[in-house]
C-alpha positions as CSV (number, residue, x, y, z in Angstrom):
1,M,68.1,16.4,-40.8
2,L,66.4,13.3,-42.0
3,K,66.4,12.1,-45.6
4,K,63.0,13.3,-46.9
5,T,61.9,9.8,-48.0
6,V,62.8,8.3,-44.7
7,S,60.9,11.0,-42.7
8,R,57.7,9.9,-44.3
9,L,58.1,6.2,-43.3
10,Q,56.5,4.5,-40.4
11,P,58.7,2.1,-38.4
12,Y,58.0,-1.6,-38.6
13,T,56.0,-2.8,-35.6
14,P,57.0,-6.3,-34.7
15,E,54.6,-8.8,-33.2
16,T,54.6,-9.2,-29.4
17,P,56.9,-12.1,-28.4
18,L,54.9,-15.2,-27.8
19,P,55.8,-15.7,-24.1
20,E,54.7,-12.1,-23.4
21,L,51.6,-12.4,-25.4
22,E,50.6,-15.7,-23.6
23,K,51.1,-14.0,-20.3
24,R,49.0,-11.0,-21.3
25,L,46.2,-13.2,-22.6
26,G,46.4,-15.7,-19.8
27,L,46.8,-18.6,-22.2
28,A,49.1,-21.6,-21.9
29,S,50.2,-21.3,-25.5
30,V,49.7,-19.1,-28.5
31,V,50.3,-20.4,-32.0
32,R,51.7,-17.9,-34.6
33,L,50.2,-18.6,-38.0
34,S,50.8,-15.0,-39.3
35,A,54.4,-15.1,-40.5
36,N,54.4,-18.1,-42.9
37,E,57.0,-19.9,-40.7
38,N,57.5,-23.7,-40.8
39,P,55.3,-25.3,-38.1
40,F,57.2,-28.5,-38.5
41,G,60.4,-27.1,-37.3
42,T,64.0,-27.5,-38.6
43,S,66.0,-30.4,-39.7
44,P,67.4,-32.3,-36.6
45,K,70.7,-32.4,-38.5
46,V,71.0,-28.6,-38.2
47,K,70.9,-28.9,-34.4
48,Q,73.5,-31.6,-34.5
49,A,75.8,-29.5,-36.7
50,L,75.4,-26.4,-34.5
51,Q,76.1,-28.4,-31.3
52,S,79.4,-29.6,-32.9
53,W,80.5,-26.1,-34.0
54,D,83.8,-25.1,-32.5
55,F,82.9,-22.3,-30.1
56,S,86.4,-21.0,-30.1
57,N,85.7,-19.6,-33.6
58,S,83.4,-17.1,-32.0
59,R,86.2,-14.5,-31.8
60,Y,86.8,-14.7,-35.6
61,Y,84.9,-13.0,-38.4
62,P,82.9,-15.5,-40.5
63,D,83.9,-16.4,-44.1
64,G,82.9,-13.2,-45.9
65,D,82.4,-15.2,-49.1
66,A,80.2,-17.9,-47.6
67,S,82.4,-20.3,-49.6
68,A,81.1,-23.7,-48.5
69,L,77.5,-22.6,-48.6
70,R,78.1,-20.9,-52.0
71,Q,79.4,-24.2,-53.5
72,A,76.5,-26.2,-52.0
73,V,73.8,-23.9,-53.3
74,A,75.5,-23.6,-56.7
75,A,75.6,-27.4,-57.0
76,Y,71.9,-27.6,-55.9
77,L,70.7,-25.1,-58.5
78,N,73.3,-26.0,-61.2
79,V,74.6,-22.4,-61.4
80,A,78.0,-20.8,-61.3
81,P,79.1,-20.0,-57.7
82,E,80.1,-16.5,-58.5
83,R,76.5,-15.7,-59.6
84,L,75.2,-16.1,-56.0
85,L,74.6,-13.1,-53.7
86,F,74.0,-14.0,-50.0
87,G,72.2,-11.8,-47.6
88,N,71.0,-11.6,-44.0
89,G,67.6,-12.9,-45.0
90,L,66.0,-11.9,-48.3
91,D,65.3,-8.6,-46.6
92,E,68.9,-7.6,-47.0
93,V,69.0,-8.9,-50.6
94,I,66.0,-6.8,-51.5
95,E,67.6,-3.8,-49.8
96,L,70.9,-4.4,-51.7
97,I,69.2,-4.6,-55.1
98,S,67.2,-1.4,-54.4
99,R,70.3,0.5,-53.2
100,T,72.4,-0.7,-56.1
101,F,70.0,0.1,-59.0
102,L,67.5,2.8,-58.0
103,E,68.0,6.5,-58.4
104,N,65.7,9.5,-58.2
105,G,63.1,9.4,-61.0
106,D,63.3,5.7,-61.6
107,E,60.2,3.6,-61.6
108,V,59.5,0.2,-60.1
109,L,56.7,-2.1,-61.0
110,E,55.2,-4.7,-58.7
111,L,52.0,-6.7,-58.2
112,G,49.1,-5.4,-56.1
113,P,49.0,-6.8,-53.5
114,T,52.5,-8.3,-52.9
115,F,55.3,-8.3,-50.4
116,S,55.6,-4.9,-48.8
117,E,59.4,-4.6,-48.7
118,Y,59.7,-4.1,-52.4
119,K,57.8,-0.8,-52.1
120,L,59.5,0.1,-48.8
121,H,63.0,0.1,-50.3
122,A,61.8,1.9,-53.5
123,Q,60.4,4.6,-51.3
124,I,63.7,4.9,-49.4
125,E,65.5,5.4,-52.7
126,N,63.0,8.1,-53.7
127,T,61.7,6.2,-56.7
128,N,58.2,5.9,-58.1
129,I,56.5,2.5,-57.6
130,R,53.4,1.4,-59.5
131,D,51.2,-1.5,-58.5
132,V,49.7,-3.7,-61.3
133,A,46.6,-5.4,-59.8
134,V,46.4,-9.2,-59.8
135,Q,43.6,-10.7,-61.8
136,T,40.2,-11.6,-60.2
137,D,41.6,-15.1,-59.4
138,G,44.6,-13.5,-57.6
139,V,47.1,-14.6,-60.3
140,A,49.6,-12.1,-61.5
141,D,48.5,-10.3,-64.7
142,L,51.7,-10.6,-66.7
143,T,50.1,-9.0,-69.8
144,A,49.2,-5.9,-67.8
145,L,52.6,-5.9,-66.1
146,A,54.4,-5.9,-69.5
147,A,52.1,-3.2,-70.8
148,A,52.9,-1.0,-67.7
149,I,56.6,-0.8,-68.6
150,T,57.8,2.8,-69.5
151,A,61.1,4.4,-70.4
152,K,61.6,5.1,-66.7
153,T,61.0,1.5,-65.5
154,K,64.2,0.1,-63.8
155,L,63.0,-2.9,-61.8
156,I,60.1,-5.3,-61.9
157,W,59.3,-7.4,-58.8
158,L,57.4,-10.7,-59.3
159,C,56.8,-12.7,-56.2
160,N,56.1,-16.3,-57.3
161,P,54.2,-17.8,-55.5
162,N,53.0,-14.3,-54.6
163,N,52.6,-13.2,-51.0
164,P,49.9,-12.7,-49.8
165,T,47.7,-14.2,-52.6
166,G,49.6,-17.5,-52.6
167,T,49.0,-17.8,-56.4
168,A,51.8,-18.7,-58.9
169,V,52.5,-18.4,-62.6
170,T,54.4,-21.0,-64.6
171,R,57.9,-20.8,-66.0
172,T,56.3,-20.8,-69.5
173,A,54.3,-17.7,-68.6
174,I,57.3,-16.0,-67.2
175,A,59.3,-16.8,-70.3
176,Q,56.6,-15.2,-72.5
177,F,56.7,-12.2,-70.2
178,M,60.5,-11.9,-70.3
179,A,60.3,-11.8,-74.1
180,Q,58.4,-8.6,-73.8
181,V,60.6,-6.9,-71.3
182,P,63.4,-4.6,-72.5
183,R,66.9,-5.8,-71.6
184,T,67.4,-2.5,-69.8
185,V,64.8,-3.5,-67.2
186,L,65.8,-5.9,-64.4
187,V,63.2,-8.5,-63.5
188,L,63.4,-10.0,-60.0
189,I,61.6,-13.3,-59.3
190,D,61.2,-13.8,-55.6
191,E,60.8,-17.6,-55.1
192,A,60.7,-17.6,-51.3
193,Y,57.8,-20.1,-51.4
194,I,58.8,-22.0,-54.5
195,D,59.5,-25.3,-52.6
196,F,55.8,-25.6,-51.8
197,V,54.3,-25.6,-55.3
198,D,52.9,-28.8,-56.7
199,D,55.6,-29.0,-59.4
200,V,58.7,-26.9,-58.8
201,A,60.1,-27.7,-62.3
202,A,57.0,-26.2,-63.9
203,Y,57.2,-22.9,-61.9
204,T,60.8,-22.0,-61.1
205,A,62.5,-19.4,-63.2
206,V,66.0,-20.7,-62.5
207,P,66.3,-22.4,-66.0
208,L,65.6,-19.0,-67.6
209,L,68.7,-17.5,-66.1
210,S,70.8,-18.7,-68.9
211,E,68.6,-17.0,-71.5
212,Y,68.1,-13.6,-70.0
213,D,70.9,-11.3,-68.6
214,N,68.2,-9.0,-67.0
215,L,66.7,-11.7,-64.8
216,M,67.5,-12.5,-61.1
217,V,65.9,-15.2,-59.0
218,L,65.7,-14.9,-55.2
219,R,65.3,-17.6,-52.6
220,T,65.4,-18.1,-48.8
221,F,66.0,-20.7,-46.2
222,S,63.4,-19.1,-43.9
223,K,60.3,-21.0,-45.1
224,A,60.5,-24.6,-46.2
225,Y,63.8,-25.2,-44.5
226,G,62.6,-23.7,-41.2
227,L,65.6,-21.4,-40.7
228,A,63.8,-18.0,-40.2
229,N,65.8,-17.2,-37.1
230,F,69.1,-17.6,-39.0
231,R,68.3,-15.1,-41.7
232,V,69.8,-16.6,-44.8
233,G,68.6,-15.5,-48.3
234,Y,70.2,-15.4,-51.6
235,A,69.9,-14.3,-55.3
236,V,71.2,-15.7,-58.5
237,M,72.6,-12.8,-60.4
238,P,73.4,-12.1,-64.0
239,P,77.3,-12.4,-64.3
240,K,77.6,-8.8,-65.5
241,L,75.9,-7.5,-62.4
242,A,77.7,-9.6,-59.8
243,P,80.7,-7.4,-59.2
244,S,78.6,-4.3,-58.5
245,L,76.2,-6.1,-56.1
246,Q,79.1,-7.7,-54.3
247,A,80.7,-4.3,-54.0
248,V,77.6,-2.9,-52.3
249,R,77.1,-5.9,-50.0
250,L,78.5,-5.4,-46.5
251,P,81.3,-7.8,-45.6
252,Y,80.7,-10.6,-43.1
253,N,76.9,-10.2,-43.4
254,L,76.3,-13.9,-42.8
255,S,77.5,-15.4,-39.5
256,A,79.3,-18.7,-39.5
257,I,76.5,-20.3,-37.6
258,A,73.9,-19.1,-40.2
259,Q,76.1,-20.4,-43.0
260,L,76.5,-23.8,-41.3
261,A,72.8,-24.0,-40.6
262,A,71.8,-23.3,-44.2
263,Q,74.4,-25.7,-45.7
264,T,73.2,-28.5,-43.3
265,A,69.6,-27.8,-44.0
266,L,70.1,-27.8,-47.8
267,A,71.8,-31.2,-47.5
268,D,68.8,-32.7,-45.7
269,Q,66.4,-33.0,-48.6
270,V,64.5,-35.7,-46.9
271,F,63.4,-33.2,-44.2
272,L,62.5,-30.7,-46.9
273,Q,60.4,-33.1,-48.9
274,T,58.6,-34.3,-45.8
275,T,57.8,-30.7,-44.9
276,V,56.6,-30.0,-48.5
277,V,54.3,-33.0,-48.5
278,R,52.7,-32.1,-45.2
279,V,52.2,-28.5,-46.4
280,Q,50.6,-29.7,-49.6
281,K,48.2,-31.9,-47.7
282,A,47.3,-29.1,-45.4
283,R,46.7,-26.8,-48.4
284,Q,44.3,-29.3,-49.9
285,Q,42.4,-29.7,-46.6
286,W,42.2,-25.9,-46.2
287,E,40.8,-25.5,-49.7
288,S,38.2,-28.1,-49.0
289,F,37.2,-26.3,-45.8
290,L,37.0,-22.9,-47.5
291,Q,35.0,-24.3,-50.3
292,Q,32.5,-26.1,-48.0
293,Q,32.0,-22.9,-46.0
294,Q,31.7,-20.8,-49.2
295,F,34.5,-18.4,-48.4
296,T,36.1,-16.5,-51.3
297,F,39.8,-17.5,-51.6
298,Y,42.6,-17.8,-54.0
299,Q,44.2,-21.1,-55.1
300,S,47.4,-21.1,-53.1
301,Q,50.7,-22.7,-54.2
302,A,52.4,-21.6,-51.0
303,N,52.2,-22.5,-47.3
304,F,49.3,-20.2,-46.5
305,T,45.9,-19.3,-47.6
306,F,44.4,-15.8,-48.3
307,F,40.6,-15.6,-48.0
308,Q,37.8,-13.1,-47.6
309,A,36.3,-13.2,-44.1
310,P,33.3,-11.1,-43.1
311,N,34.2,-9.1,-40.0
312,A,37.8,-10.2,-40.5
313,L,39.3,-8.0,-37.7
314,E,36.7,-9.3,-35.2
315,L,37.4,-12.8,-36.3
316,A,41.2,-12.3,-35.9
317,A,40.7,-10.9,-32.4
318,Y,38.5,-13.9,-31.5
319,L,41.1,-16.3,-32.8
320,L,43.9,-14.5,-30.9
321,H,42.0,-14.8,-27.6
322,H,41.7,-18.5,-28.3
323,G,45.4,-18.9,-29.0
324,F,46.0,-18.3,-32.7
325,I,47.6,-15.3,-34.4
326,V,46.6,-14.7,-38.1
327,R,47.6,-12.0,-40.5
328,T,45.4,-9.0,-41.0
329,G,45.8,-5.6,-42.8
330,L,46.8,-7.0,-46.2
331,R,43.3,-6.2,-47.7
332,P,40.1,-5.1,-46.0
333,D,38.2,-8.1,-44.7
334,W,40.7,-10.6,-45.9
335,L,43.0,-12.8,-43.7
336,R,46.1,-14.7,-44.5
337,I,46.7,-17.9,-42.4
338,T,49.8,-20.0,-42.4
339,F,49.1,-23.7,-42.6
340,G,49.9,-25.4,-39.2
341,T,50.0,-28.9,-38.1
342,N,46.9,-31.1,-38.6
343,E,45.8,-30.5,-35.0
344,Q,46.3,-26.7,-35.3
345,N,44.4,-26.6,-38.6
346,D,41.5,-28.5,-37.2
347,K,41.2,-26.4,-34.1
348,L,41.5,-23.2,-36.0
349,Q,38.8,-24.2,-38.5
350,Q,36.5,-25.1,-35.6
351,L,37.1,-21.7,-34.1
352,I,36.3,-20.0,-37.4
353,L,33.0,-21.9,-37.6
354,A,32.2,-21.1,-33.9
355,F,32.8,-17.4,-34.5
356,Y,30.3,-17.2,-37.3
357,Q,27.7,-19.3,-35.4
358,Q,27.6,-16.9,-32.5
């Protein structure tokens, strides 16, 4: 009965809700530093906008074209509004792209390791996916990625900064890579964490969109803007592909509240920059800590760190019972930890030291 590719999949297991987990562990609070969420919250202007929203509009379908948000994002990125594809989080955008382009026998290239949903949707569409290992410093090996292209390659996913390594490649390196990619292969640059890099202009691939009609750039409001609960992601598409992707997209996929929240958050660049500065300072502090304690780690440009931790699963369990959730399972004996507030970071590092001093 089931589609064969789906019958082989394991369902996603969500984390236990924090109130339930706190009750189970007997803790007053548990801090989740496993999902790369924004510990500094959301722009207060978003709250004000939502409180002023006309509740009588609840009975109407939302704007299926996300017109106001579309215009705002287009102006922000200096791209044509019709090139934007909005989704219920980047998850839906990734699904839409895979559904639109992949067929049996196609091939997808991605980094190893990288965000798991690229592979998930390739598997659902019954296509082959090949991982091209990152270099020893965790940075994407673009030379090897280009060399891996075959006649069957349809899509190439490049998460930049990459999740979970946190490493990033410059726009210059991406341009050199694009020059080697056949125009029949679609390259997807996932910039979910681009706001956190030290110099956005040096890393973002958005300026390359005018040069390559086989390039798409994806972004989200879930991370730096602190809107993970509202599920707003988008892609900047080549004009020739826009009609087809819009035809596959479900109508009314973005609620009016989500559209309003994203548009308001985008307008509050002061909040965004304040968040970015705090994340960058936390990143520097974490790197100093990891260096001092002689952990092996990658140079992150994101809002998290990925490091090798002896007895990582035992350490994660220890941290959980002291009120912190960190990400396991991405590589044996490695942990990914989202940067928290100064107080959270200090306490977490003290717990790490205490674990190894037992």
